[in-house]
FIZABA-595914 format. One line per 4 residues: number of its first residue (from 1); for each residue x, y, z of C-alpha. Coordinates in steps of 0.1 Angstrom, whole numbers, plus 5000, padded with zeros to 4 digits. Each point is the difference from the previous one (the first is absolute). Layout:
N
NUM = X,Y,Z  ...
REM end
This chain:
290
1 = 5611,6607,8583  5032,5001,5021  5021,5013,4970  4979,5031,4998
5 = 5004,5011,5036  5017,5034,5001  4993,5010,5036  4999,4978,5031
9 = 4990,5019,5031  5010,4987,5034  4973,5004,5027  5006,4991,5037
13 = 4977,4972,5010  4994,5013,5035  4985,5032,4987  4964,4992,4989
17 = 4993,5036,4989  5030,5000,4975  4989,4966,4986  4965,5015,4993
21 = 5015,5031,4983  5024,4979,4980  4973,4986,4978  4994,5035,4985
25 = 5036,5011,4995  5002,4989,4963  5029,4977,5007  5002,4970,4976
29 = 5007,4978,5031  4997,5003,5037  5023,4980,5023  4984,4995,5034
33 = 5030,4997,5023  5005,4977,5029  5038,5004,5002  5023,5031,5005
37 = 4973,5027,5003  4982,4981,5028  5014,4998,5035  5004,4966,5016
41 = 4974,5008,5025  4975,5008,4972  5004,4969,4978  4967,4984,5012
45 = 4981,5033,4995  5014,5003,4965  4990,4964,4991  4965,5007,5013
49 = 4997,5033,4981  5012,4984,4967  4976,4970,5005  4971,5024,5005
53 = 5010,5022,4971  5001,4970,4977  4967,4987,5011  4982,5034,4996
57 = 4982,5006,4968  5016,5031,4984  5016,5011,4968  5037,4990,5000
61 = 5030,5008,4978  5007,4975,4972  5026,4982,5022  5003,4994,5037
65 = 5032,4986,5015  5009,4993,5036  5035,5002,5013  5005,4974,5027
69 = 5027,4996,5027  5031,4979,4992  5002,4979,5032  4985,4965,4997
73 = 4975,5004,5029  4987,5034,4990  5001,4990,4964  4976,4972,5008
77 = 4976,5022,5019  5001,5026,4973  4992,4976,4972  4972,4985,5020
81 = 4985,5035,5004  5003,5013,4965  4994,4972,4975  4968,5013,4984
85 = 4986,5002,4964  5005,5038,5001  5038,4997,5004  5020,4996,4969
89 = 5032,4991,5016  5024,5001,5030  5031,5022,5002  5027,4978,5016
93 = 5025,5023,5018  5037,4994,5009  5001,4974,4973  5034,4984,5003
97 = 4996,4964,4989  4981,4976,4977  4988,4982,5032  4981,5030,5012
101 = 4981,5000,4967  4993,4963,5001  4987,5002,5035  4978,5030,4994
105 = 4985,4984,4968  4993,4968,5020  4983,5019,5028  4979,5019,4975
109 = 4989,4968,4983  4989,4985,5033  4977,5029,5008  4987,5003,4965
113 = 4989,4964,5001  4983,5003,5034  4981,5030,4987  4989,4984,4968
117 = 5020,5024,4978  5017,4990,4968  5036,4988,5002  5026,5028,4996
121 = 4973,5027,5003  5024,5023,5018  5032,5011,4983  5034,5007,5016
125 = 5018,5034,4998  5036,4996,5012  5015,5029,5019  5038,5000,4997
129 = 5016,5020,5028  5035,4986,5007  5033,4992,4983  4994,4963,5005
133 = 4965,5002,4985  5014,5018,4969  5027,4974,4995  4975,4971,5004
137 = 4973,5016,4979  5004,4976,4970  4993,4971,5023  4974,5018,5021
141 = 4977,5008,4970  4999,4963,4991  4985,4991,5034  4964,5000,4988
145 = 4979,5005,4969  4980,5024,5021  5028,5025,4997  4987,5029,4979
149 = 5023,5030,5008  5032,5010,5016  5000,5032,5021  5031,5020,5011
153 = 5001,5012,5036  5029,5025,5000  4998,5013,5036  5007,4966,5016
157 = 5024,4991,4972  5021,5031,5008  4998,4992,5037  5013,4965,4992
161 = 5028,5013,4978  5010,5026,5026  4995,5029,4976  4980,5032,5000
165 = 4973,5004,4974  5000,5033,4981  4975,5016,4977  5023,4996,4971
169 = 4998,4962,5004  5034,4991,4987  5006,4976,5029  4969,4979,4992
173 = 5006,4998,4962  5016,4965,5001  4970,4986,5020  4975,5015,4977
177 = 5017,4987,4968  5003,4965,5015  4964,4999,5011  4987,5011,4966
181 = 5023,4976,4982  4989,4970,5020  4963,5009,4998  5001,5005,4963
185 = 5019,4968,4994  4973,4981,5019  4970,5019,4984  4992,5017,5033
189 = 4990,5036,5008  5026,5022,5017  4988,5026,5025  5023,5028,5012
193 = 5006,5012,5036  4984,5029,5018  5012,5036,4998  5000,5010,5037
197 = 4996,5038,4997  4963,5004,4995  5004,5038,4995  5026,4998,4972
201 = 4978,4997,4970  5027,5008,4975  5024,4975,5016  4973,4973,4999
205 = 4993,5007,4963  5037,4997,4991  5004,4968,5021  4969,4984,4984
209 = 5011,5009,4965  5033,4984,5007  4983,4969,5012  4979,4999,4968
213 = 5030,5004,4978  5017,4971,5018  4970,4977,4993  4979,5001,5031
217 = 4963,4999,4994  4989,5018,5032  5011,5016,5032  4991,4998,5037
221 = 4983,5030,5016  4997,5010,5037  4976,5029,4996  4970,5006,4978
225 = 5015,5033,4987  5028,4979,4983  4975,4980,4978  4994,5026,4973
229 = 5037,5007,4996  5008,4963,4997  4972,4996,4974  5014,5029,4980
233 = 5035,4985,5000  4989,4966,4988  4976,5013,4973  5014,5008,4966
237 = 5002,5037,4992  4981,5016,4971  5033,5003,4981  5008,4963,5006
241 = 4966,4989,4988  5003,5021,4969  5034,4986,4992  4989,4965,5006
245 = 4970,5004,4977  5023,5013,4973  5025,4971,5005  4973,4973,4999
249 = 4983,5014,4969  5033,5003,4981  5011,4965,5010  4966,4985,4990
253 = 5002,5017,4966  5036,4987,4996  4989,4965,5008  4972,5002,4975
257 = 5026,5009,4974  5022,4971,5009  5025,5019,5020  5012,4992,5036
261 = 5015,5034,5007  4991,5036,4994  5014,5034,5009  4978,5023,5021
265 = 5013,5036,5006  5035,4988,4993  4999,4970,5024  5000,4964,4990
269 = 4968,4981,5009  5000,4962,5000  4978,4975,5017  5012,5004,5036
273 = 4997,5038,4997  4965,4997,4985  4990,4975,5028  5011,5025,5027
277 = 4979,5026,4983  4970,4977,5001  5006,4994,5037  5000,5037,5006
281 = 4966,5003,4982  4987,4971,5021  5010,5017,5032  4983,5032,4988
285 = 4968,4981,4993  5000,4984,5035  5005,5034,5016  4971,5015,4981
289 = 4977,4971,5009  5006,5004,5038
REM end
């Protein structure tokens, strides 16, 4: 399920009306937020709102995540409030060490057992937002078998690096590549950072297409109007689908005739190329099924 998440929409937990509207936005995933989008004075309100929203009977998106707070005391309160069968996983922010993952996984297990839920019901989505977190990432992702995805948080990462984020995105390229590389090596999903300008549709499309080419499987959103653009960027185009169908058909015919390579439109097609084409068709089918 998590590998097919194209869009992940943040919703402030202290705004009950936005939580209600989020279910109908078409996002593959809704992240109910207890952290940065919620003022310190509203944390308790946000926990109560999320608890009520989870308990209410209503249609929900395929995946619901909750971003908790990083500090130990607030983290404990957050986990106590949001462990629920309707929650697929927890987004662990400011993730800088394996210890944080181990502690969060342990706390989740304790609450799951008290509530009669299956062990490891909730997954962990790790949000990397600092230079230290990026360097420690190979160790961090081994902190728990609950870890399902790695998410890049570029705004805090740029703050930590003392650099200015631009729309071109050259300054975050090294972080993006390292996150995708580590995630793929561990068999995890990789989710790209937000695009902050909600009015710049063309810029968002370019940014999301870049993320897709790098190997990210989805992207964070901060406004419902960004969802359709993100979906378009992560869905194969008609031309890509047509080319993939041609490649797969040609390679399958070559295999039937005992050959492991074939030329298609002047380009060599061997097993890795054919497998990439099959993955393109699989993504296309998943898009149609939604």
